[in-house]
KOLLORO-270829 format. One line per field, with one value per residue (C-alpha): residue in one letter; x, y, z. Coordinates in steps of 0.02 Angstrom, whole numbers, plus 50000, padded with zeros to 5 digits. Example, Ala and Ser with C-alpha at 12.3 -4.5 7.8 and 13.67 -1.06 7.14 Angstrom:
BEGIN
rest <- (A|S)
X <- (50615|50684)
Y <- (49775|49947)
Z <- (50390|50357)
***
This chain:
BEGIN
rest <- (M|I|I|Y|S|V|M|P|M|E|L|I|M|E|N|M|E|A|M|S|E|I|Q|Y|E|E|T|E|I|D|G|V|K|M|V|V|E|R|T|P|Q|T|S|E|A|K|I|V|R|L|L|S|W|N|P|Q|D|Y|L|N|P|R|F|A|P|G|T|T|I|Y|F|R|P|N|A)
X <- (47060|46954|46756|46634|46459|46308|46285|46351|46493|46467|46359|46467|46597|46482|46562|46748|46781|46686|46803|46973|46895|46923|47081|47133|47257|47344|47318|47342|47194|47222|47351|47292|47340|47196|47141|47015|46922|46946|46786|46874|46795|46758|46862|46798|46831|46750|46844|46874|46988|47102|47286|47297|47382|47272|47129|47028|47053|46946|46821|46819|46644|46732|46835|46695|46716|46603|46615|46644|46786|46818|47005|47046|47175|47342|47383)
Y <- (50930|50933|50916|50942|50920|50811|50746|50555|50549|50420|50575|50684|50588|50506|50601|50600|50465|50568|50726|50652|50667|50847|50896|51041|51166|51318|51422|51578|51691|51863|51864|51829|51656|51555|51385|51284|51131|51019|50938|50771|50736|50930|51044|51136|51200|51296|51461|51413|51549|51712|51726|51868|52043|52151|52198|52235|52102|52023|52141|52089|51991|51877|51787|51783|51589|51508|51537|51449|51467|51367|51286|51239|51144|51194|51156)
Z <- (48788|48939|48917|49061|49011|49073|48925|48881|48806|48700|48642|48618|48530|48421|48242|48279|48158|48022|48070|48032|47837|47795|47733|47785|47671|47682|47504|47457|47349|47284|47374|47540|47652|47708|47765|47668|47683|47522|47463|47420|47266|47185|47156|47280|47457|47602|47681|47869|47939|47862|47902|47845|47938|47851|47927|47782|47702|47849|47801|47646|47587|47460|47593|47745|47822|47740|47580|47432|47321|47180|47106|46939|46865|46868|46657)
***
C-alpha cells in the first residue's frame, strides 16, 4: 500500500493496532450472504458489506451497511 499524504506517518498509522482486533466473519441471514463485524462481548454485529448477486438485496434497508443485527445462540 502506498500512501501519499502531507500528514506525518505517525498520525496516519496511530490506530492500526486497534484495527487488528476487529473480527469480520461471513454469515447468511434470510438467504443473503454478508460480511459482518462482530462485537466481542455481545451477540451483536454490524453489517459491513453484502455478498449477494441479487440487486433487490442491496435495496432492502434491513441489509444496509452499518445496520446492527443480533445473533441468537444456537440451542
